[in-house]
N, C-alpha and C positions, 0 to 999 in steps of 0.2 A: 320490745321486740318489733312492734309495728313501726316504730320510729327508725329502727335499723334497716328494715326492708325498704321503707320509703326513702331513706338516705341513700341506700345502695342503688335504687332505680333512678333517683335524681342525678346521682353522680355518674351513672352509666349513660344516661340521656345527655348530660353535659359533655361527656367525652365524645359521644357520637356526633353531637352538634359541632363541637370544636374541630374534630377531624374532618367532617364533611365540608365545613367552611374553609379550613386551611388547605385541603386538597382540591377544592374547587378551582383554585388559581392554577393548578398544574394541568398540563395537557400532555397526553400521550400520543405519539405519532410513531408509526412503524418504521423500522430501519429500512426495510426493503418494501416500499410501497410505490405508488405511482408518482408521488410528489416528494422525491428526496434527491440528495446530491448525487447518489450513485447512478441515477438514470439521466443526468444532465450531460450535455455535450459542450465542448468549448470550441470556438472557431480558431483552429490551428492548422498550419501547414507543418510539414515535417522535413527536416534536413535529410540528406541521403546517408544511409548507414555505411560505415566503413568496415564493420566487422559483422560476423554472424550473430553475435549477441546483441548488438545494436539493432540489427534487422528484426530479431525476435521481439525486442522491446517496442520498436516502432509499429510492427504489425499488431501487437496486442493493444497498444494505445489507439491506433487507428480503428480497430474493431470496437473498442469500448467508448472512446471519446468522439469518434467520427473524424473526418478529414475534410478540410476546406482549402482547396488549391489557391483560391483567391483571397485567403486570409492575410491580414497585415501582420499577423504574429506567427513566428516560426519557432518550433521546438527543436532544440539541438541537444542530443544526448551523447555523452562520451563515457565509455565503459572501460575500466581496467580490471584485470583479473590477477589474483595471486593464490598460490596453493602452499599449504604447509602440512607436515605430518604431525598428528596430534596423539598418536598411540599405536601400539602393536597388539596383535592378538595374544591373549594369555594362554590359549590352549595348545600352543605348539605349531599352529598353522602359520604360514608365512604372510598372513594378512596384516596390513597396516591401515589405520584409519586416517584419512586425509580430510582437511578442511579447505574448501574453496571459498574465497571471498571475492565478491564482485563489488566494485565501487562505481557508482553511477553519478556523474555530474551532469546536471541538466540546466538549461536556461531557455527562457522564452524571450525572444528578441523581436523588436519591431523591424520588419523587412526594409522599410523605407529609411530607417536610421539605425544601422547595425550597432551603433554605440549605445542605443537605448535598450537596456536590459530590463524587461518588465518584471521578471522573477527568475531567481536562480536558486539552486540547492544541490546538496550532495547527500546521497544515501548509501548505506553499506548493507549487504546481505551476505549471509554465509550458508553454505550447504556442505554436508559431509558425505563421503563415499568411501568404499573399501577398495584397497589396491591389493591384489593377490599375486602379483608377479607375472601375470599373463598379459602380454603387451596389448593385444586387441581388446580384451575384457577391461583392462585398466583404462584404455583410451575411451571406450564406450561409457564406462562408469563416470569418468570425468566430464564427458560431453553431456551426459544426462544431468549430472549435478549442476553444470554451468547453465544449461537450458532451464532447469527448475529455478535456479537463482535469478536468471534473467526475467522470467515471468513474475517472480515475486517482486523484483525491482520495478518492473513495469506497473504492478499494482500499487506499490508505494508512491511512485511518481504520479500516477493517475489520481490517487486520493489526495496527494499534496496539491496538485494543480487545481483540482475541484475545490478544495478548501480555500486556497489562496486567491484564485482568480474569480471566485464567486462572492468574495467579501463585499459588503456594501461600501461605497465610497463615501467618506465623511466630508 
């Protein structure tokens, strides 16, 4: 009986020592702290927007990444939009569900050499909205969905740029 208790305590102590040694190599850092990628900025200038959705994306990126007019790197974003009907209301009301898709193509180019593309990418974001046959309400619902999707696309572009442009050079 004494041997079983001693064996149990030694086994428990061994597990504790093993876990403490194996976890001592791990480090925990907060996602949203003072020293993380989401707080960093990138030296970028921005191309002129050609659509309202591009303007929303540029404004959000300037707010979160900062803007440097004298930067040698320029971000160019091109947005295309498509809408499709994905369903109808089942309770007899004339509402239909629409899906709006924004596709954003972006590239960071060297201003001095426009052929030198530093990074490029494409992302797609979808948002849904209801269309009820009332013209003004339908237009407003589509505008709200497209603005929401544009802000989501801006966030994806921002995080992609932070991850890609802050990589250490080997």
